[in-house]
N, CA, C and O atoms as a GROMACS GRO file, in nm:
protein
  344
    1MET      N    1   0.081  -0.119   0.000
    1MET     CA    2   0.000   0.000   0.000
    1MET      C    3   0.086   0.126   0.000
    1MET      O    4   0.040   0.233  -0.040
    2LEU      N    5   0.210   0.114   0.044
    2LEU     CA    6   0.299   0.230   0.046
    2LEU      C    7   0.325   0.282  -0.095
    2LEU      O    8   0.346   0.401  -0.115
    3VAL      N    9   0.322   0.191  -0.193
    3VAL     CA   10   0.346   0.231  -0.333
    3VAL      C   11   0.241   0.330  -0.380
    3VAL      O   12   0.272   0.420  -0.458
    4VAL      N   13   0.120   0.317  -0.334
    4VAL     CA   14   0.013   0.408  -0.376
    4VAL      C   15   0.001   0.529  -0.284
    4VAL      O   16  -0.051   0.633  -0.325
    5LEU      N   17   0.047   0.518  -0.161
    5LEU     CA   18   0.042   0.631  -0.068
    5LEU      C   19   0.154   0.731  -0.094
    5LEU      O   20   0.132   0.852  -0.088
    6SER      N   21   0.272   0.682  -0.123
    6SER     CA   22   0.389   0.770  -0.143
    6SER      C   23   0.368   0.881  -0.245
    6SER      O   24   0.405   0.995  -0.218
    7PRO      N   25   0.310   0.853  -0.362
    7PRO     CA   26   0.290   0.962  -0.458
    7PRO      C   27   0.204   1.076  -0.406
    7PRO      O   28   0.225   1.192  -0.442
    8THR      N   29   0.107   1.045  -0.321
    8THR     CA   30   0.023   1.153  -0.268
    8THR      C   31   0.102   1.242  -0.174
    8THR      O   32   0.083   1.363  -0.173
    9VAL      N   33   0.189   1.182  -0.095
    9VAL     CA   34   0.271   1.260  -0.002
    9VAL      C   35   0.370   1.346  -0.080
    9VAL      O   36   0.386   1.465  -0.052
   10ILE      N   37   0.436   1.286  -0.178
   10ILE     CA   38   0.533   1.360  -0.260
   10ILE      C   39   0.463   1.474  -0.334
   10ILE      O   40   0.518   1.584  -0.342
   11LEU      N   41   0.344   1.449  -0.386
   11LEU     CA   42   0.269   1.553  -0.457
   11LEU      C   43   0.242   1.673  -0.368
   11LEU      O   44   0.262   1.787  -0.409
   12LEU      N   45   0.196   1.647  -0.246
   12LEU     CA   46   0.166   1.758  -0.155
   12LEU      C   47   0.291   1.836  -0.118
   12LEU      O   48   0.289   1.958  -0.110
   13ILE      N   49   0.400   1.764  -0.095
   13ILE     CA   50   0.525   1.831  -0.055
   13ILE      C   51   0.581   1.915  -0.170
   13ILE      O   52   0.619   2.030  -0.149
   14THR      N   53   0.586   1.858  -0.290
   14THR     CA   54   0.652   1.927  -0.400
   14THR      C   55   0.567   2.034  -0.466
   14THR      O   56   0.620   2.130  -0.522
   15SER      N   57   0.436   2.019  -0.461
   15SER     CA   58   0.350   2.114  -0.532
   15SER      C   59   0.285   2.218  -0.442
   15SER      O   60   0.242   2.323  -0.489
   16GLY      N   61   0.278   2.190  -0.314
   16GLY     CA   62   0.207   2.280  -0.224
   16GLY      C   63   0.056   2.262  -0.231
   16GLY      O   64  -0.018   2.341  -0.174
   17ALA      N   65   0.012   2.157  -0.299
   17ALA     CA   66  -0.132   2.130  -0.311
   17ALA      C   67  -0.188   2.087  -0.175
   17ALA      O   68  -0.114   2.041  -0.088
   18ASP      N   69  -0.317   2.101  -0.160
   18ASP     CA   70  -0.386   2.054  -0.039
   18ASP      C   71  -0.440   1.913  -0.056
   18ASP      O   72  -0.467   1.845   0.043
   19VAL      N   73  -0.457   1.868  -0.182
   19VAL     CA   74  -0.518   1.739  -0.209
   19VAL      C   75  -0.433   1.663  -0.309
   19VAL      O   76  -0.389   1.718  -0.410
   20GLY      N   77  -0.410   1.535  -0.280
   20GLY     CA   78  -0.340   1.446  -0.372
   20GLY      C   79  -0.412   1.313  -0.378
   20GLY      O   80  -0.470   1.269  -0.279
   21VAL      N   81  -0.408   1.250  -0.494
   21VAL     CA   82  -0.473   1.119  -0.510
   21VAL      C   83  -0.388   1.033  -0.602
   21VAL      O   84  -0.329   1.083  -0.697
   22SER      N   85  -0.383   0.904  -0.573
   22SER     CA   86  -0.314   0.811  -0.662
   22SER      C   87  -0.387   0.677  -0.662
   22SER      O   88  -0.454   0.640  -0.566
   23VAL      N   89  -0.371   0.607  -0.773
   23VAL     CA   90  -0.437   0.478  -0.792
   23VAL      C   91  -0.335   0.382  -0.852
   23VAL      O   92  -0.260   0.418  -0.943
   24SER      N   93  -0.332   0.260  -0.802
   24SER     CA   94  -0.244   0.158  -0.856
   24SER      C   95  -0.315   0.024  -0.848
   24SER      O   96  -0.381  -0.007  -0.748
   25GLY      N   97  -0.301  -0.055  -0.953
   25GLY     CA   98  -0.366  -0.185  -0.949
   25GLY      C   99  -0.353  -0.259  -1.079
   25GLY      O  100  -0.272  -0.225  -1.166
   26ILE      N  101  -0.435  -0.361  -1.092
   26ILE     CA  102  -0.432  -0.449  -1.208
   26ILE      C  103  -0.569  -0.447  -1.274
   26ILE      O  104  -0.664  -0.507  -1.224
   27ALA      N  105  -0.578  -0.378  -1.387
   27ALA     CA  106  -0.705  -0.364  -1.457
   27ALA      C  107  -0.726  -0.473  -1.562
   27ALA      O  108  -0.836  -0.489  -1.614
   28GLY      N  109  -0.620  -0.546  -1.595
   28GLY     CA  110  -0.631  -0.653  -1.693
   28GLY      C  111  -0.611  -0.603  -1.834
   28GLY      O  112  -0.581  -0.484  -1.851
   29PRO      N  113  -0.624  -0.682  -1.934
   29PRO     CA  114  -0.675  -0.819  -1.926
   29PRO      C  115  -0.572  -0.920  -1.879
   29PRO      O  116  -0.608  -1.035  -1.853
   30THR      N  117  -0.444  -0.882  -1.866
   30THR     CA  118  -0.342  -0.972  -1.815
   30THR      C  119  -0.277  -0.908  -1.694
   30THR      O  120  -0.305  -0.793  -1.661
   31GLY      N  121  -0.190  -0.983  -1.628
   31GLY     CA  122  -0.113  -0.929  -1.518
   31GLY      C  123  -0.157  -0.976  -1.381
   31GLY      O  124  -0.086  -0.953  -1.283
   32GLY      N  125  -0.271  -1.040  -1.372
   32GLY     CA  126  -0.319  -1.086  -1.243
   32GLY      C  127  -0.246  -1.210  -1.195
   32GLY      O  128  -0.194  -1.288  -1.276
   33THR      N  129  -0.240  -1.227  -1.064
   33THR     CA  130  -0.183  -1.347  -1.002
   33THR      C  131  -0.283  -1.398  -0.899
   33THR      O  132  -0.387  -1.335  -0.875
   34SER      N  133  -0.252  -1.510  -0.838
   34SER     CA  134  -0.342  -1.562  -0.735
   34SER      C  135  -0.346  -1.469  -0.613
   34SER      O  136  -0.448  -1.458  -0.546
   35GLU      N  137  -0.232  -1.402  -0.584
   35GLU     CA  138  -0.228  -1.309  -0.472
   35GLU      C  139  -0.290  -1.174  -0.505
   35GLU      O  140  -0.351  -1.110  -0.420
   36LYS      N  141  -0.273  -1.131  -0.631
   36LYS     CA  142  -0.329  -1.003  -0.677
   36LYS      C  143  -0.402  -1.027  -0.808
   36LYS      O  144  -0.347  -1.006  -0.916
   37PRO      N  145  -0.527  -1.070  -0.799
   37PRO     CA  146  -0.602  -1.097  -0.922
   37PRO      C  147  -0.640  -0.970  -0.996
   37PRO      O  148  -0.636  -0.860  -0.940
   38ILE      N  149  -0.676  -0.985  -1.121
   38ILE     CA  150  -0.726  -0.872  -1.199
   38ILE      C  151  -0.842  -0.810  -1.122
   38ILE      O  152  -0.930  -0.881  -1.073
   39GLY      N  153  -0.841  -0.679  -1.113
   39GLY     CA  154  -0.943  -0.608  -1.037
   39GLY      C  155  -0.894  -0.560  -0.902
   39GLY      O  156  -0.965  -0.485  -0.834
   40THR      N  157  -0.773  -0.602  -0.860
   40THR     CA  158  -0.716  -0.554  -0.734
   40THR      C  159  -0.664  -0.412  -0.755
   40THR      O  160  -0.577  -0.390  -0.839
   41VAL      N  161  -0.718  -0.319  -0.681
   41VAL     CA  162  -0.682  -0.178  -0.698
   41VAL      C  163  -0.668  -0.113  -0.561
   41VAL      O  164  -0.750  -0.134  -0.472
   42TYR      N  165  -0.561  -0.034  -0.546
   42TYR     CA  166  -0.539   0.046  -0.426
   42TYR      C  167  -0.561   0.192  -0.461
   42TYR      O  168  -0.507   0.242  -0.560
   43VAL      N  169  -0.641   0.259  -0.381
   43VAL     CA  170  -0.670   0.400  -0.401
   43VAL      C  171  -0.624   0.475  -0.277
   43VAL      O  172  -0.658   0.437  -0.165
   44SER      N  173  -0.548   0.581  -0.298
   44SER     CA  174  -0.498   0.661  -0.187
   44SER      C  175  -0.532   0.808  -0.210
   44SER      O  176  -0.518   0.859  -0.321
   45ALA      N  177  -0.577   0.873  -0.105
   45ALA     CA  178  -0.602   1.018  -0.111
   45ALA      C  179  -0.539   1.080   0.012
   45ALA      O  180  -0.534   1.021   0.120
   46ASN      N  181  -0.491   1.203  -0.008
   46ASN     CA  182  -0.424   1.276   0.099
   46ASN      C  183  -0.477   1.419   0.095
   46ASN      O  184  -0.459   1.490  -0.004
   47VAL      N  185  -0.542   1.460   0.202
   47VAL     CA  186  -0.596   1.595   0.211
   47VAL      C  187  -0.532   1.662   0.333
   47VAL      O  188  -0.557   1.624   0.447
   48LYS      N  189  -0.448   1.761   0.305
   48LYS     CA  190  -0.378   1.834   0.412
   48LYS      C  191  -0.308   1.738   0.508
   48LYS      O  192  -0.317   1.753   0.629
   49ASN      N  193  -0.239   1.640   0.450
   49ASN     CA  194  -0.160   1.541   0.524
   49ASN      C  195  -0.243   1.444   0.607
   49ASN      O  196  -0.189   1.381   0.698
   50VAL      N  197  -0.370   1.432   0.579
   50VAL     CA  198  -0.451   1.323   0.633
   50VAL      C  199  -0.469   1.225   0.518
   50VAL      O  200  -0.541   1.252   0.422
   51ALA      N  201  -0.402   1.111   0.530
   51ALA     CA  202  -0.399   1.016   0.418
   51ALA      C  203  -0.478   0.890   0.450
   51ALA      O  204  -0.478   0.840   0.562
   52VAL      N  205  -0.547   0.840   0.348
   52VAL     CA  206  -0.622   0.716   0.358
   52VAL      C  207  -0.594   0.634   0.233
   52VAL      O  208  -0.597   0.687   0.122
   53THR      N  209  -0.567   0.506   0.253
   53THR     CA  210  -0.548   0.413   0.141
   53THR      C  211  -0.645   0.298   0.159
   53THR      O  212  -0.656   0.241   0.268
   54LYS      N  213  -0.714   0.263   0.052
   54LYS     CA  214  -0.812   0.154   0.056
   54LYS      C  215  -0.784   0.055  -0.056
   54LYS      O  216  -0.749   0.094  -0.168
   55LYS      N  217  -0.801  -0.072  -0.025
   55LYS     CA  218  -0.789  -0.179  -0.124
   55LYS      C  219  -0.928  -0.215  -0.174
   55LYS      O  220  -1.022  -0.228  -0.096
   56HIS      N  221  -0.939  -0.231  -0.306
   56HIS     CA  222  -1.066  -0.270  -0.366
   56HIS      C  223  -1.045  -0.391  -0.456
   56HIS      O  224  -0.937  -0.410  -0.512
   57LEU      N  225  -1.147  -0.472  -0.468
   57LEU     CA  226  -1.148  -0.585  -0.561
   57LEU      C  227  -1.266  -0.566  -0.656
   57LEU      O  228  -1.380  -0.599  -0.623
   58PHE      N  229  -1.236  -0.511  -0.774
   58PHE     CA  230  -1.340  -0.481  -0.871
   58PHE      C  231  -1.358  -0.597  -0.968
   58PHE      O  232  -1.267  -0.678  -0.988
   59GLU      N  233  -1.475  -0.603  -1.028
   59GLU     CA  234  -1.504  -0.703  -1.132
   59GLU      C  235  -1.537  -0.632  -1.261
   59GLU      O  236  -1.581  -0.517  -1.260
   60GLY      N  237  -1.516  -0.701  -1.372
   60GLY     CA  238  -1.549  -0.646  -1.502
   60GLY      C  239  -1.429  -0.645  -1.594
   60GLY      O  240  -1.323  -0.699  -1.562
   61ASP      N  241  -1.448  -0.582  -1.709
   61ASP     CA  242  -1.338  -0.572  -1.805
   61ASP      C  243  -1.248  -0.455  -1.767
   61ASP      O  244  -1.273  -0.385  -1.670
   62ARG      N  245  -1.141  -0.436  -1.845
   62ARG     CA  246  -1.043  -0.333  -1.815
   62ARG      C  247  -1.107  -0.194  -1.801
   62ARG      O  248  -1.079  -0.121  -1.706
   63HIS      N  249  -1.193  -0.159  -1.896
   63HIS     CA  250  -1.259  -0.029  -1.892
   63HIS      C  251  -1.341  -0.014  -1.764
   63HIS      O  252  -1.335   0.090  -1.698
   64SER      N  253  -1.417  -0.115  -1.730
   64SER     CA  254  -1.502  -0.111  -1.612
   64SER      C  255  -1.419  -0.096  -1.485
   64SER      O  256  -1.455  -0.019  -1.396
   65ILE      N  257  -1.310  -0.169  -1.475
   65ILE     CA  258  -1.224  -0.162  -1.357
   65ILE      C  259  -1.162  -0.022  -1.346
   65ILE      O  260  -1.152   0.032  -1.236
   66ARG      N  261  -1.120   0.034  -1.458
   66ARG     CA  262  -1.063   0.169  -1.456
   66ARG      C  263  -1.168   0.273  -1.414
   66ARG      O  264  -1.137   0.364  -1.337
   67MET      N  265  -1.289   0.259  -1.462
   67MET     CA  266  -1.396   0.353  -1.425
   67MET      C  267  -1.430   0.341  -1.276
   67MET      O  268  -1.448   0.442  -1.209
   68GLN      N  269  -1.440   0.218  -1.226
   68GLN     CA  270  -1.469   0.197  -1.085
   68GLN      C  271  -1.357   0.256  -0.997
   68GLN      O  272  -1.383   0.312  -0.891
   69SER      N  273  -1.233   0.241  -1.043
   69SER     CA  274  -1.118   0.295  -0.970
   69SER      C  275  -1.125   0.446  -0.962
   69SER      O  276  -1.103   0.505  -0.856
   70ALA      N  277  -1.156   0.509  -1.073
   70ALA     CA  278  -1.167   0.656  -1.076
   70ALA      C  279  -1.280   0.704  -0.986
   70ALA      O  280  -1.265   0.802  -0.914
   71GLU      N  281  -1.393   0.634  -0.990
   71GLU     CA  282  -1.506   0.671  -0.905
   71GLU      C  283  -1.472   0.660  -0.757
   71GLU      O  284  -1.508   0.748  -0.679
   72LYS      N  285  -1.402   0.553  -0.719
   72LYS     CA  286  -1.362   0.536  -0.579
   72LYS      C  287  -1.261   0.641  -0.538
   72LYS      O  288  -1.265   0.690  -0.425
   73ALA      N  289  -1.170   0.677  -0.627
   73ALA     CA  290  -1.070   0.780  -0.597
   73ALA      C  291  -1.139   0.913  -0.570
   73ALA      O  292  -1.109   0.981  -0.471
   74LEU      N  293  -1.230   0.951  -0.658
   74LEU     CA  294  -1.302   1.078  -0.639
   74LEU      C  295  -1.390   1.074  -0.514
   74LEU      O  296  -1.401   1.174  -0.443
   75SER      N  297  -1.450   0.961  -0.487
   75SER     CA  298  -1.533   0.946  -0.368
   75SER      C  299  -1.449   0.961  -0.241
   75SER      O  300  -1.492   1.024  -0.144
   76LEU      N  301  -1.329   0.903  -0.241
   76LEU     CA  302  -1.242   0.913  -0.125
   76LEU      C  303  -1.195   1.056  -0.104
   76LEU      O  304  -1.191   1.103   0.010
   77VAL      N  305  -1.161   1.125  -0.210
   77VAL     CA  306  -1.123   1.267  -0.199
   77VAL      C  307  -1.239   1.346  -0.143
   77VAL      O  308  -1.221   1.427  -0.051
   78HIS      N  309  -1.357   1.324  -0.195
   78HIS     CA  310  -1.477   1.394  -0.148
   78HIS      C  311  -1.499   1.371   0.001
   78HIS      O  312  -1.529   1.464   0.075
   79GLU      N  313  -1.485   1.248   0.043
   79GLU     CA  314  -1.503   1.212   0.184
   79GLU      C  315  -1.401   1.286   0.272
   79GLU      O  316  -1.437   1.340   0.376
   80LEU      N  317  -1.276   1.287   0.230
   80LEU     CA  318  -1.172   1.353   0.309
   80LEU      C  319  -1.189   1.505   0.312
   80LEU      O  320  -1.170   1.568   0.416
   81VAL      N  321  -1.225   1.563   0.198
   81VAL     CA  322  -1.245   1.707   0.192
   81VAL      C  323  -1.361   1.748   0.283
   81VAL      O  324  -1.353   1.849   0.353
   82ASN      N  325  -1.467   1.671   0.282
   82ASN     CA  326  -1.583   1.703   0.366
   82ASN      C  327  -1.551   1.691   0.515
   82ASN      O  328  -1.616   1.755   0.597
   83ASN      N  329  -1.449   1.610   0.549
   83ASN     CA  330  -1.412   1.592   0.689
   83ASN      C  331  -1.294   1.677   0.730
   83ASN      O  332  -1.241   1.662   0.840
   84SER      N  333  -1.251   1.768   0.642
   84SER     CA  334  -1.139   1.856   0.675
   84SER      C  335  -1.187   2.000   0.684
   84SER      O  336  -1.304   2.029   0.663
   85SER      N  337  -1.096   2.087   0.714
   85SER     CA  338  -1.132   2.229   0.725
   85SER      C  339  -1.080   2.306   0.604
   85SER      O  340  -1.036   2.420   0.618
   86LEU      N  341  -1.083   2.246   0.485
   86LEU     CA  342  -1.038   2.314   0.363
   86LEU      C  343  -1.124   2.434   0.333
   86LEU      O  344  -1.101   2.503   0.234
   0.00000   0.00000   0.00000
């Protein structure tokens, strides 16, 4: 999970932004393993140095997995922003 969290921290430090988000995973159609099957996606958001990373197991084709990942990323940012004093 550190692989997906680190970019959000670096983004905030280097850019001065208040919000950072990153996504990493396996959307397919190849690349899955028994430990990390296709659809395994980590989403990380960092709002004013409050960071949350969540693991998701999505189903569907590559396009569907990418869309679900983007939706979860935006949802996580929204959740963190609503709970901060931005």
